[in-house]
C-alpha positions as CSV (number, residue, x, y, z in Angstrom):
1,K,-0.1,-136.4,-46.5
2,I,-2.6,-139.3,-46.7
3,I,-5.5,-140.1,-44.4
4,A,-7.0,-143.5,-45.3
5,I,-10.3,-144.1,-43.5
6,G,-11.5,-147.7,-43.2
7,G,-15.2,-146.7,-43.0
8,G,-17.8,-145.0,-40.8
9,S,-20.6,-142.6,-40.7
10,N,-20.5,-138.8,-41.1
11,G,-23.8,-138.3,-39.4
12,K,-26.1,-138.4,-42.3
13,V,-29.9,-138.1,-41.9
14,R,-31.5,-141.5,-42.3
15,A,-34.6,-142.3,-44.3
16,D,-36.7,-142.2,-41.1
17,G,-35.5,-138.7,-40.3
18,T,-33.1,-139.6,-37.5
19,R,-29.4,-138.8,-37.8
20,A,-26.8,-141.5,-37.8
21,P,-23.9,-141.2,-35.3
22,Y,-21.0,-138.9,-36.3
23,E,-18.2,-141.5,-36.1
24,L,-15.5,-139.7,-38.1
25,E,-15.1,-136.5,-36.2
26,A,-11.5,-137.2,-35.1
27,Q,-10.5,-138.1,-38.7
28,D,-12.2,-135.0,-40.2
29,R,-10.5,-132.7,-37.7
30,E,-7.1,-134.2,-38.4
31,I,-7.6,-133.8,-42.2
32,I,-8.3,-130.1,-41.6
33,R,-5.4,-129.7,-39.2
34,L,-2.9,-131.2,-41.7
35,T,-3.6,-128.3,-44.1
36,G,-2.3,-125.8,-41.5
37,K,-5.2,-123.5,-42.4
38,E,-8.2,-122.6,-40.3
39,R,-10.7,-122.7,-43.2
40,P,-9.1,-124.9,-45.9
41,R,-10.5,-125.5,-49.4
42,L,-12.1,-129.0,-49.8
43,L,-12.4,-130.7,-53.2
44,F,-14.8,-133.6,-52.5
45,I,-15.0,-136.1,-55.4
46,A,-17.4,-139.0,-55.4
47,H,-16.0,-140.7,-58.5
48,A,-16.3,-144.2,-57.0
49,K,-20.1,-143.8,-57.0
50,P,-22.4,-143.9,-60.0
51,L,-22.8,-140.4,-61.6
52,E,-26.4,-140.1,-60.4
53,Q,-25.3,-140.5,-56.7
54,Q,-22.4,-138.1,-56.8
55,A,-24.2,-134.8,-56.2
56,G,-26.1,-136.1,-53.2
57,Y,-22.9,-137.4,-51.7
58,F,-21.3,-134.0,-52.1
59,E,-24.2,-132.3,-50.4
60,L,-23.7,-134.6,-47.3
61,M,-20.0,-133.9,-47.1
62,S,-20.3,-130.1,-47.7
63,E,-22.9,-130.0,-44.9
64,R,-20.2,-131.4,-42.6
65,Y,-17.0,-129.7,-43.9
66,G,-18.7,-126.5,-44.9
67,G,-21.5,-126.1,-42.4
68,V,-19.6,-127.4,-39.4
69,Y,-16.0,-126.6,-40.1
70,G,-16.3,-123.6,-42.3
71,C,-14.4,-125.0,-45.3
72,E,-15.0,-123.8,-48.8
73,C,-16.3,-126.9,-50.7
74,R,-16.3,-127.7,-54.4
75,T,-16.8,-130.8,-56.4
76,F,-17.1,-132.0,-60.0
77,G,-18.8,-135.1,-61.4
78,S,-16.9,-138.0,-63.1
79,E,-18.5,-136.9,-66.5
80,R,-16.1,-133.9,-66.4
81,L,-12.9,-136.0,-66.0
82,C,-12.4,-135.7,-69.7
83,E,-11.9,-131.9,-69.2
84,R,-8.4,-132.3,-67.9
85,E,-7.5,-128.6,-67.5
86,Y,-10.8,-128.0,-65.6
87,A,-10.1,-131.0,-63.3
88,R,-6.5,-129.8,-62.8
89,S,-7.6,-126.3,-61.9
90,L,-9.9,-127.6,-59.2
91,V,-7.1,-129.8,-57.7
92,D,-4.8,-126.8,-57.8
93,W,-7.4,-124.7,-56.0
94,A,-7.9,-127.3,-53.2
95,D,-6.0,-127.9,-50.0
96,I,-7.8,-131.2,-49.4
97,I,-8.8,-133.8,-52.0
98,Y,-11.3,-136.2,-50.5
99,E,-12.6,-139.2,-52.5
100,G,-15.7,-141.0,-51.1
101,G,-16.6,-144.6,-50.9
102,G,-18.0,-146.8,-53.7
103,N,-16.5,-149.1,-56.3
104,T,-12.7,-149.0,-56.3
105,L,-12.3,-150.8,-59.7
106,N,-14.6,-148.3,-61.4
107,L,-12.8,-145.4,-59.7
108,M,-9.4,-146.4,-60.9
109,E,-10.5,-147.2,-64.4
110,R,-12.1,-143.7,-64.7
111,W,-9.0,-141.9,-63.3
112,R,-6.6,-143.8,-65.5
113,E,-8.7,-143.4,-68.7
114,F,-8.5,-139.6,-68.4
115,G,-5.1,-139.2,-66.8
116,F,-6.5,-137.9,-63.5
117,D,-4.3,-140.4,-61.6
118,G,-1.3,-138.3,-62.6
119,V,-3.0,-135.1,-61.5
120,L,-3.6,-136.6,-58.1
121,R,0.0,-137.7,-57.8
122,E,1.2,-134.2,-58.5
123,A,-1.2,-132.9,-55.8
124,W,0.2,-135.3,-53.3
125,E,3.8,-134.5,-54.2
126,A,2.9,-130.8,-53.7
127,G,1.9,-131.4,-50.1
128,K,-1.9,-131.3,-50.5
129,V,-3.9,-133.6,-48.1
130,V,-5.2,-136.6,-50.1
131,C,-7.7,-138.7,-48.2
132,G,-10.9,-140.7,-48.3
133,V,-13.0,-143.5,-47.0
134,S,-13.3,-147.1,-48.2
135,A,-12.7,-146.9,-52.0
136,G,-11.4,-143.4,-51.3
137,A,-8.8,-144.9,-49.0
138,N,-8.0,-147.9,-51.2
139,C,-6.9,-145.8,-54.1
140,W,-3.8,-144.3,-52.5
141,F,-2.0,-147.6,-51.9
142,N,-0.2,-150.2,-54.1
143,G,-3.4,-152.3,-54.0
144,C,-6.4,-153.2,-52.0
145,C,-8.8,-155.9,-51.0
146,S,-11.9,-154.9,-52.9
147,D,-15.4,-156.3,-53.5
148,S,-15.7,-154.3,-56.7
149,L,-16.6,-157.3,-58.8
150,K,-19.8,-158.0,-56.9
151,S,-21.5,-155.0,-58.6
152,R,-20.6,-156.5,-62.0
153,L,-20.9,-160.2,-61.5
154,G,-23.2,-160.6,-58.5
155,P,-22.9,-161.2,-54.7
156,D,-20.8,-164.4,-55.1
157,A,-18.0,-162.7,-57.0
158,P,-14.6,-163.0,-55.4
159,M,-12.7,-160.3,-53.7
160,M,-9.9,-158.8,-55.9
161,N,-6.8,-156.8,-55.6
162,V,-7.3,-153.5,-57.4
163,P,-4.0,-151.7,-58.2
164,G,-4.1,-148.2,-56.7
165,L,-2.0,-145.0,-57.2
166,G,1.0,-146.4,-55.3
167,L,1.5,-143.3,-53.1
168,A,1.8,-145.7,-50.1
169,R,3.1,-149.2,-49.9
170,G,0.9,-152.2,-48.9
171,M,-2.4,-153.9,-49.7
172,F,-5.1,-151.8,-48.0
173,V,-8.2,-153.4,-46.5
174,P,-11.1,-151.2,-45.3
175,H,-14.0,-152.3,-43.1
176,C,-11.8,-155.1,-41.6
177,D,-14.1,-155.4,-38.6
178,E,-16.9,-156.6,-40.8
179,P,-17.5,-160.4,-41.1
180,G,-15.1,-162.2,-43.5
181,R,-13.1,-159.1,-44.6
182,A,-9.9,-160.0,-42.8
183,E,-10.1,-163.7,-43.9
184,E,-10.7,-162.6,-47.5
185,A,-7.6,-160.4,-47.4
186,M,-5.6,-163.3,-46.0
187,E,-6.5,-165.5,-49.0
188,L,-6.1,-162.7,-51.5
189,S,-2.5,-162.0,-50.3
190,R,-1.5,-165.7,-50.1
191,G,1.5,-166.4,-52.3
192,T,2.6,-162.8,-52.3
193,D,5.2,-160.9,-50.2
194,E,2.8,-157.9,-49.7
195,T,2.1,-156.5,-46.3
196,V,-1.6,-156.2,-45.7
197,I,-2.8,-153.1,-43.8
198,M,-6.3,-153.5,-42.4
199,V,-8.3,-150.6,-41.0
200,S,-11.6,-151.0,-39.3
201,N,-14.7,-148.7,-39.5
202,R,-14.2,-145.6,-37.3
203,A,-10.4,-145.8,-37.8
204,A,-7.9,-144.3,-40.2
205,L,-4.2,-144.6,-41.1
206,E,-2.5,-141.2,-41.3
207,I,0.8,-141.1,-43.3
208,V,2.9,-137.9,-43.3
209,D,6.3,-137.6,-44.9
210,G,7.1,-141.3,-44.4
211,Y,5.7,-141.5,-40.8
212,Y,2.4,-142.9,-39.7
213,R,-0.1,-143.2,-36.8
214,M,-3.6,-144.6,-36.3
215,I,-6.5,-142.2,-35.7
216,V,-9.4,-144.1,-33.9
217,S,-12.8,-143.0,-32.8
218,D,-14.4,-144.0,-29.5
219,V,-18.0,-143.8,-31.0
220,A,-19.8,-147.2,-31.0
221,A,-17.5,-150.3,-31.2
222,P,-13.7,-150.1,-30.7
223,A,-11.8,-149.1,-33.8
224,Y,-8.3,-150.4,-34.7
225,G,-5.8,-151.2,-37.4
226,E,-3.9,-154.4,-38.1
227,R,-1.0,-155.5,-40.3
228,A,-0.5,-159.0,-41.7
229,H,2.0,-160.9,-43.8
230,W,2.6,-164.4,-45.3
231,Y,6.1,-165.8,-44.6
232,G,7.1,-169.4,-44.9
233,G,3.6,-170.6,-45.2
234,I,2.6,-168.8,-41.9
235,Y,0.2,-165.9,-41.8
236,R,1.3,-163.4,-39.2
237,R,-1.2,-160.8,-38.0
238,E,-0.9,-158.2,-35.3
239,R,-2.5,-154.9,-34.1
240,I,-1.0,-151.6,-35.2
241,P,-0.3,-149.6,-32.1
242,V,-2.3,-146.4,-31.4
243,T,0.2,-143.7,-30.3
244,P,-0.1,-139.9,-30.1
245,T,3.1,-139.4,-32.1
246,L,4.1,-140.4,-35.6
247,R,6.3,-143.5,-36.2
248,P,8.3,-144.5,-39.2
249,F,6.0,-146.0,-41.9
250,D,8.6,-148.6,-42.8
251,E,8.0,-150.2,-39.4
252,L,4.8,-151.6,-40.7
253,F,6.8,-153.6,-43.3
254,A,9.5,-154.9,-41.0
255,W,8.9,-158.6,-40.2
């Protein structure tokens, strides 16, 4: 059970005291529904963020999942990834493991250094809901189109394909409705046979037992997903249908 969210706002309070729109209600409700529990346990991890930002990110998400939906919420900072049994105990406790946005390259390096990638794979195999937004969506796929190098090398650094956990096929692209994202993914995938799966802000790709569907929000601009693929020097790109029922995930890779 994977829900990979392309981006969007959870209704946080802005610096001026106003509240941003709650754009991900449909996605949040589906994450909870997939557990089959009325008040599931949420483990929110913000390991893609710098350590000093992780606690604040958890407060925002626990306000939403705990305060609004009645979930029991827990977290742990990336400095405790070295405590493998502690990390495993929290994953075992949870019904939902949700990774937030941030730097995908840093995230995957942290997880692999301490073996947390294997713990997450076991959780997914056990039927827990694994999900997240942006970097927290990238991490579940074979790879992704990531701007992770920009934080290390500056704003002119190229996009890169960061290898993920490989729980789902494809090169995932979040925020594909933002300027240049889709074009950067096209260039990054040139010369490969990988199918590119692009998901806009306010949209998510849900994958359950080899079947998929798009979850889109009607808040603000239209939300959508697309798939793309290089074949014979031609780049084919098309919208992913929005349907109420699940469809075979392999359809997205049939060209």
